[in-house]
C-alpha positions, -999 to 999 in steps of 0.1 A, spaced: -53 75 243 -55 112 236 -82 105 211 -104 92 239 -119 125 250 -107 157 268 -118 179 296 -134 203 271 -149 176 249 -153 146 273 -173 123 250 -151 93 240 -142 95 203 -157 129 200 -129 141 177 -133 111 154 -171 116 152 -166 153 144 -141 146 117 -159 118 99 -192 137 102 -176 166 84 -161 146 55 -126 142 69 -103 116 84 -76 115 111 -47 93 122 -14 92 141 18 73 139 48 68 162 84 67 150 116 63 171 120 100 180 87 116 169 50 110 171 28 127 145 -9 134 147 -29 147 117 -63 152 103 -82 168 74 -117 182 75 -140 204 54 -127 240 56 -158 255 72 -153 231 101 -116 238 106 -121 259 138 -141 232 156 -117 205 145 -86 224 156 -102 231 190 -109 194 195 -74 185 181 -56 209 205 -73 193 235 -52 162 228 -23 182 241 -40 206 265 -60 184 288 -68 149 275 -88 127 299 -69 95 292 -92 76 316 -81 44 332 -110 23 317 -101 37 283 -65 27 288 -75 -8 297 -95 -11 264 -68 6 243 -43 -19 256 -63 -45 238 -61 -25 205 -23 -22 208 -20 -59 213 -44 -66 184 -22 -44 161 9 -64 172 -9 -97 165 -16 -85 130 21 -76 126 34 -110 139 35 -128 105 53 -99 87 89 -107 80 100 -71 78 91 -65 114 105 -99 125 139 -92 110 139 -56 123 134 -69 158 163 -93 154 185 -65 140 180 -48 174 199 -76 191 231 -63 176 228 -31 196 246 -23 228 230 -37 259 205 -11 273 205 11 242 170 20 230 176 5 196 178 -29 213 143 -26 229 110 -41 218 97 -14 194 61 -25 195 36 -30 224 16 -61 234 -2 -76 264 30 -85 281 47 -51 279 16 -32 287 7 -54 317 39 -45 335 33 -61 368 22 -29 385 -14 -21 392 -34 -3 365 -38 27 388 0 31 389 3 25 352 -23 51 346 -4 76 367 28 69 347 9 74 314 -1 110 325 35 116 337 48 106 303 24 130 285 35 159 307 71 152 300 70 148 262 40 167 251 51 203 258 44 232 235 80 245 232 92 214 214 61 205 194 57 217 158 24 224 140 14 228 103 -20 240 93 -32 244 57 -65 260 45 -76 285 19 -78 313 45 -55 343 47 -23 338 67 -35 364 92 -68 345 98 -49 312 101 -24 327 125 -52 341 147 -71 309 147 -40 288 156 -27 312 183 -61 315 200 -64 277 203 -29 263 206 -15 290 230 -32 269 257 -9 239 251 12 237 283 50 244 285 67 221 310 99 243 310 121 212 306 149 209 280 139 194 247 143 156 248 175 146 230 193 113 223 226 126 210 242 118 243 237 81 237 266 59 226 268 47 190 244 17 192 262 -8 170 298 -17 180 317 -36 153 325 -66 175 287 -72 180 274 -59 146 299 -76 123 284 -111 120 263 -134 99 227 -139 110 204 -166 96 166 -162 98 137 -184 91 110 -162 74 73 -169 72 73 -164 35 87 -189 10 116 -167 -2 153 -162 -1 168 -129 8 202 -115 17 207 -81 34 241 -65 37 241 -36 62 264 -10 76 259 12 107 272 47 103 271 78 124 240 99 121 239 120 89 209 141 96 230 173 95 241 165 59 207 167 45 218 191 17 242 165 3 223 133 13 254 111 8 235 79 13 210 89 -15 240 93 -38 254 59 -29 220 41 -31 214 57 -66 244 37 -78 240 5 -58 203 3 -65 205 12 -102 188 -13 -124 202 -3 -158 231 -16 -177 263 -23 -157 244 -24 -124 245 -51 -97 209 -61 -103 214 -63 -141 243 -86 -137 225 -108 -111 193 -110 -133 214 -122 -163 227 -149 -141 192 -156 -129 203 -151 -93 180 -123 -82 146 -109 -89 148 -76 -70 173 -54 -53 167 -25 -28 194 -2 -16 198 28 7 182 42 38 144 45 40 147 76 62 124 60 89 134 66 125 145 30 127 171 34 99 181 70 105 179 90 137 201 111 159 222 82 170 230 64 137 222 58 100 219 25 83 231 18 47 218 -15 33 216 -36 2 188 -61 1 185 -87 -26 156 -110 -33 173 -142 -45 161 -169 -68 166 -205 -58 198 -206 -80 208 -172 -65 205 -187 -30 226 -217 -41 252 -191 -53 250 -168 -24 288 -165 -20 290 -153 -56 262 -128 -51 280 -112 -22 312 -111 -43 294 -91 -70 281 -66 -44 316 -61 -30 331 -59 -65 307 -30 -73 315 -13 -40 352 -16 -46 348 0 -80 328 29 -65 354 34 -38 382 35 -63 363 59 -85 355 82 -56 327 107 -57 317 116 -92 303 151 -96 286 142 -129 265 116 -111 257 139 -82 246 167 -106 224 143 -125 207 132 -92 204 169 -82 189 178 -116 163 150 -113 153 159 -78 150 196 -87 127 187 -117 107 165 -94 103 193 -69 97 222 -93 72 204 -114 56 183 -87 19 178 -86 3 191 -54 2 168 -25 -30 162 -6 -36 187 22 -31 161 49 0 146 34 15 181 30 9 192 66 21 158 79 54 161 60 58 198 69 53 193 106 79 165 106 104 187 85 100 214 111 116 190 137 146 184 114 155 215 94 159 252 98 130 274 86 146 282 53 146 245 44 112 233 58 100 228 22 132 217 5 152 199 32 138 165 24 135 170 -13 166 187 -27 204 180 -27 218 216 -29 254 210 -18 279 188 -35 302 177 -6 327 150 -20 343 147 15 312 133 33 303 112 3 338 96 3 337 91 40 304 72 37 317 52 6 349 42 24 330 30 54 312 3 34 338 -24 39 334 -61 42 352 -59 75 324 -39 91 292 -52 75 264 -72 90 248 -99 68 213 -113 73 202 -143 53 165 -152 52 154 -186 39 132 -214 52 159 -239 41 179 -228 72 154 -241 97 177 -269 111 205 -243 116 184 -218 135 181 -229 171 175 -195 187 141 -180 191 136 -142 192 116 -132 223 88 -111 209 80 -124 175 91 -160 180 113 -159 149 138 -187 146 174 -174 139 210 -179 147 242 -158 145 277 -169 136 310 -155 124 313 -147 87 332 -176 71 369 -169 69 370 -182 33 345 -155 23 365 -128 39 397 -140 22 379 -138 -12 366 -103 -5 400 -91 3 414 -98 -32 384 -96 -56 393 -90 -93 374 -62 -111 343 -72 -130 341 -58 -166 303 -63 -165 299 -38 -137 303 -1 -145 290 34 -135 257 44 -152 261 64 -184 244 98 -186 206 96 -186 192 106 -220 156 106 -208 160 137 -187 140 164 -204 151 199 -213 120 214 -228 92 224 -203 72 247 -226 35 247 -221 13 241 -252 -11 269 -261 -47 258 -264 -57 254 -301 -93 263 -292 -116 266 -262 -108 235 -242 -139 215 -232 -145 207 -195 -143 170 -201 -124 146 -224 -136 145 -260 -136 116 -284 -109 124 -310 -109 91 -328 -134 63 -331 -124 37 -356 -125 0 -362 -98 -8 -336 -107 16 -308 -113 50 -294 -91 79 -284 -102 103 -257 -83 136 -252 -82 166 -230 -56 193 -231 -47 205 -196 -52 242 -190 -57 241 -152 -26 227 -136 -1 242 -160 25 215 -158 47 200 -187 33 166 -180 12 141 -199 -8 110 -190 -13 83 -216 -35 53 -206 -42 23 -228 -68 -4 -222 -64 -36 -244 -99 -51 -240 -99 -89 -241 -117 -117 -224 -91 -145 -228 -83 -145 -190 -120 -147 -182 -123 -181 -199 -100 -201 -177 -78 -198 -146 -49 -211 -167 -50 -180 -190 -53 -158 -159 -22 -174 -145 -3 -171 -178 -12 -134 -179 2 -128 -144 33 -147 -153 37 -128 -185 35 -95 -167 63 -105 -143 85 -117 -171 78 -85 -191 89 -64 -161 122 -83 -161 126 -78 -198 121 -40 -199 140 -32 -167 174 -23 -182 160 -1 -210 133 16 -190 151 22 -157 167 55 -168 133 68 -179 119 58 -145 148 78 -129 138 108 -151 103 107 -136 86 87 -163 63 63 -145 47 33 -162 27 2 -152 14 -28 -171 -12 -46 -151 -43 -68 -153 -77 -53 -157 -111 -69 -153 -112 -73 -191 -77 -73 -204 -45 -53 -199 -39 -17 -188 -8 1 -199 -2 34 -182 26 60 -188 30 94 -174 58 120 -171 72 151 -188 55 153 -222 88 160 -242 100 123 -242 68 105 -233 63 93 -269 98 76 -267 89 59 -235 55 46 -248 71 34 -281 99 16 -261 73 -2 -240 52 -12 -270 84 -24 -288 92 -47 -258 56 -61 -258 58 -67 -296 92 -85 -292 85 -103 -260 101 -137 -257 129 -132 -282 155 -132 -254 136 -153 -229 155 -185 -220 143 -216 -201 164 -209 -170 150 -174 -166 115 -187 -171 118 -215 -146 132 -192 -119 106 -165 -125 78 -191 -125 91 -203 -91 91 -167 -78 56 -163 -90 44 -194 -73 60 -181 -41 41 -149 -45 8 -167 -47 19 -187 -17 25 -156 3 -10 -143 -6 -26 -176 4 -10 -173 39 -28 -139 45 -64 -143 58 -75 -110 44 -63 -119 9 -81 -153 11 -113 -136 25 -114 -112 -5 -108 -140 -30 -136 -161 -15 -161 -132 -15 -154 -124 -51 -155 -161 -61 -191 -162 -48 -203 -128 -61 -187 -126 -96 -198 -149 -124 -160 -154 -130 -133 -149 -105 -101 -169 -104 -85 -170 -70 -49 -170 -61 -53 -206 -50 -65 -216 -85 -38 -196 -103 -12 -211 -80 -22 -246 -91 -22 -236 -128 12 -219 -127 28 -252 -116 26 -267 -151 30 -235 -172 58 -235 -198 75 -210 -221 56 -225 -250 23 -218 -232 32 -182 -226 44 -175 -261 18 -195 -281 -13 -194 -259 -12 -160 -243 11 -135 -260 -6 -135 -294 -38 -122 -278 -21 -90 -264 -21 -71 -297 -53 -88 -309 -78 -72 -284 -115 -68 -291 -107 -31 -291 -85 -5 -273 -95 26 -253 -69 53 -250 -69 85 -229 -43 112 -235 -45 141 -211 -20 168 -202 4 192 -220 -4 179 -255 -21 191 -287 -47 171 -305 -23 160 -332 2 148 -306 -25 128 -289 -34 112 -323 3 103 -328 4 85 -294 -28 66 -304 -11 58 -337 19 42 -319 -6 17 -303 -28 12 -334 0 3 -358 9 -27 -337 -26 -41 -335 -36 -73 -353 -72 -84 -363 -96 -88 -333 -112 -121 -323 -144 -131 -342 -165 -135 -310 -178 -104 -292 -163 -94 -259 -178 -113 -229 -199 -91 -205 -189 -91 -168 -218 -101 -146 -226 -105 -109 -245 -134 -92 -276 -125 -73 -273 -140 -38 -302 -161 -25 -324 -143 1 -313 -145 37 -279 -149 54 -251 -171 39 -216 -178 51 -183 -191 37 -161 -202 66 -125 -213 58 -96 -223 79 -66 -200 75 -37 -218 57 -11 -207 83 -17 -225 116 8 -203 133 -13 -172 126 -41 -162 151 -55 -135 128 -91 -140 117 -106 -119 89 -144 -115 86 -165 -95 62 -203 -91 63 -213 -81 28 -249 -69 22 -259 -71 -15 -285 -47 -28 -295 -44 -64 -287 -29 -98 -273 6 -93 -286 39 -104 -271 73 -99 -295 81 -71 -290 47 -54 -253 52 -57 -252 84 -38 -276 71 -11 -251 42 -6 -223 67 -2 -244 87 23 -250 55 44 -214 45 42 -203 80 53 -227 81 82 -217 45 93 -179 51 93 -177 67 127 -202 46 147 -189 12 133 -153 21 145 -165 34 178 -187 4 187 -168 -26 173 -133 -13 176 -132 12 205 -159 -1 228 -160 -39 221 -123 -42 210 -131 -69 185 -100 -60 165 -76 -33 154 -89 -30 118 -127 -23 116 -142 -5 87 -172 -2 64 -169 -1 26 -192 7 -4 -191 -19 -32 -199 -16 -69 -196 -51 -84 -201 -47 -121 -230 -22 -115 -245 -42 -85 -243 -21 -53 -236 -34 -18 -221 -24 15 -198 -43 39 -184 -43 74 -149 -58 79 -134 -69 112 -99 -83 116 -97 -101 149 -78 -129 167 -91 -164 169 -77 -169 204 -99 -139 216 -132 -141 196 -149 -167 176 -161 -160 141 -197 -164 152 -193 -139 180 -179 -113 156 -207 -120 131 -233 -116 159 -218 -83 170 -218 -70 135 -255 -79 132 -262 -62 165 -244 -31 154 -263 -30 121 -297 -34 139 -288 -5 162 -275 16 133 -307 12 113 -326 25 143 -302 54 147 -306 65 111 -343 61 113 -344 84 144 -322 112 129 -337 147 130 -342 167 99 -314 192 108 -288 163 113 -298 148 80 -295 181 62 -260 187 78 -248 153 67 -261 158 31 -243 191 31 -211 173 41 -215 147 13 -222 175 -11 -190 193 -1 -170 161 -5 -183 158 -40 -176 194 -48 -139 192 -37 -118 202 -67 -91 179 -81 -58 188 -65 -37 173 -91 -38 164 -128 -34 128 -118 -67 129 -98 -86 144 -127 -71 119 -152 -79 89 -129 -115 101 -125 -119 104 -163 -101 71 -168 -125 53 -145 -154 63 -167 -136 51 -198 -125 17 -182 -161 10 -171 -175 21 -204 -199 46 -187 -183 79 -200 -203 99 -175 -175 125 -170 -198 149 -151 -208 122 -126 -199 143 -96 -221 172 -108 -251 149 -113 -245 133 -79 -245 167 -62 -279 174 -77 -292 140 -66 -280 145 -30 -304 174 -27 -332 153 -41 -332 122 -19 -352 124 13 -346 110 48 -374 86 42 -358 72 11 -325 67 29 -342 48 57 -361 26 31 -328 20 12 -310 10 44 -338 -12 56 -340 -30 23 -302 -35 23 -294 -43 59 -326 -52 78 -326 -89 83 -365 -89 82 -365 -73 48 -379 -96 20 -349 -87 -2 -322 -91 25 -291 -108 12 -260 -111 34 -228 -130 27 -204 -135 57 -169 -146 46 -149 -158 76 -112 -169 73 -105 -183 108 -70 -181 123 -54 -205 148 -68 -204 184 -36 -222 195 -9 -207 174 19 -226 191 5 -258 177 16 -253 141 39 -236 116 32 -224 80 30 -253 56 58 -255 32 52 -245 -4 57 -281 -16 31 -294 9 7 -268 -3 13 -277 -40 7 -314 -33 -27 -307 -17 -57 -311 -39 -80 -286 -21 -60 -258 -5 -90 -243 13 -105 -262 41 -142 -252 44 -156 -252 79 -191 -257 94 -203 -244 127 -192 -266 156 -217 -286 176 -235 -263 200 -221 -232 184 -244 -202 185 -245 -188 150 -267 -161 134 -266 -181 102 -282 -216 98 -258 -245 94 -274 -253 60 -265 -218 48 -228 -224 52 -213 -228 17 -187 -256 14 -188 -259 -25 -188 -224 -41 -192 -238 -76 -222 -258 -67 -237 -229 -48 -233 -205 -78 -251 -230 -101 -283 -223 -82 -280 -185 -85 -293 -161 -111 -271 -136 -128 -279 -99 -127 -279 -85 -162 -249 -64 -173 -253 -30 -156 -239 4 -162 -245 32 -137 -252 62 -160 
């Protein structure tokens, strides 16, 4: 509401317009005890932005008509959250709180809670009363970051924020409240029916608040051990039994899990089907490990290792983004004394075995809460949670379980982690061998690939990034190979977990993921031991499958199928898949890969897919950071020595379909009939990109960002998520507008019509812009392009993008800055009209509409088995009889493959 204008700046959304116009963004979020507002903007506009920002708290208008519209936005956000199991379980967890305690309340907002039965006039009065009570200068904290002197910043802030009122009331506090979770209510077994096809068990304990023990962080110590994934850990044991796929432990430090009234300690295990069948044994393993920790007591060696890692992470951290930094700092100022604003969250300075032991000893079977989530419990769950409609039930923990837990034998397969050998001890910076070029240079170009290298001399950190692209087209040729690749990556992650987890703890980060043309292996961390980490990863790829057994494969395949199933239930995921299926020459959807995974075998993985990994067409490698040229070549050598001969056929080019002229639509019924959410994208395809066209598209997208949100979200309240996006599909440029709405509020056709109406008005607005406004907007885009890389990672990723796309235009930003000065207002208008004016002879629009349930009470998510038995998972829809649609009925696509056969392909395109 405070974003909706102020006495000084009364225009609704004035702040948002100002921020987006000057190359920034803003947001806010509410936690249990704090609300945080933040923004970033170009430095030269900081004064104007701060003045507008301060008015949120000085004299916001919060008009009644704006309140009535914003209520719709809050409800829309809640509707989007309805299918999310995390929020559903969280709300049920609140039922274990004392009657009347805030933790037992509804933590969201919707139509019912914001239409409270009192007139809007009275509600509007209460809204202003709440602001005056809680938004008072003497208990608010502010962080501002800019490249100005501290004196200049202080003067700016004091001049503006000294006007924030002080209500003279005591700072709101909740420490007087009773402990919210009494054992007699908390200690129970709760069964939940989730929306996802998964099994999960959570074991939780409610402890007194530990905010004052931030220098020890006892729960972080405990979660380091419980959540460990290396040898001797709970997860390692459960994975060997094929009982679990993931384990999470600790406290996420959100207001829901840790506030001034309590702290939660939890262990959450994602179970396989066999793990769910052996749930009692899984719980026994958890309590065996806990008993071992309690008997051992606090171990100083473990604490010092955690302390060392956190200190390295802090001292050699890459710089946070400005907005992330001030957001974290303003929140830290609420929690810690001034001396610890920067370190309070990050470091563990004080070893306090007493508080660690108290926390460990409190984690008893006699005081825990257990939540079991599985769709197989539907017949048992006869209660319905009030707000989310989740089916659940509570019962006493079985007596037989308690008796077993009371006399568990020790488990020799569980033990305290050994010292971490991956923690580095050499942080020397390499001296440049010669003048370092501004951009990566090609050090090696041989028969198997290329090595690009740049030594870092700017950020001065003992870190290295090594990225490898294994180029291959095997997954382009069939959805089966794409499904096998996805399955391989999941199995590989399981295989390397034990060996790589200590490296991950020592701040070595790796990922092995699918690219458009092959596999991407990324490793980064302290340069001293990075070669060992890369070599270990390559060794595991080389030896993949030697320890893979049928039982593990079957369970992991089932987990993978469930992952696809979860994606299929989300309208925005299906929308994106359908759009790309139309636009790209080849795109395998989650639905297609789901069907292929059903019949995949170990033999298929090992014989059909794995041999291709080290037989790519070629490899592209980037090494950037604290390394010499020779060290970079050694890293390249670790990859090259494992490569086998490439395929005889050249690598397939990636191409984009050229849409037929006019407006086209794909309308599909959302798979989950219990979900009202509808996701709609209007995509406008342009043509082959050039550097100049690329920056004009970025200019249009930047100018559109504020108005599209203001019109379709704020004024028309079509949905909570409204945004525009630039697209580069294999060199073919386009622009889109996305709206996530609710089917029981707006039809897909209505949203599509309103998008069209907005676009028509937007084209007129841009056409009528004055020269001064265009010049200012061009200057904003120029400043955005000239923003320096804040971190080595940003610079590396920008260079890597050029390598991945095979364009190698490392000075792209400099060239774009020059082109921004070149293009004229007339050229922008011509570009926009060709792209988005329905009367343009080259107009090509694709509307993808995944339609939710208008009557959500009428259905429930289909079971996984029912989905797998269905031949065509997607039900394509046509306009209903008498429906007003911007798009002719004959332009609704119900067979994507047949439609694509009539289209031409754009030639392979590089924007260089």
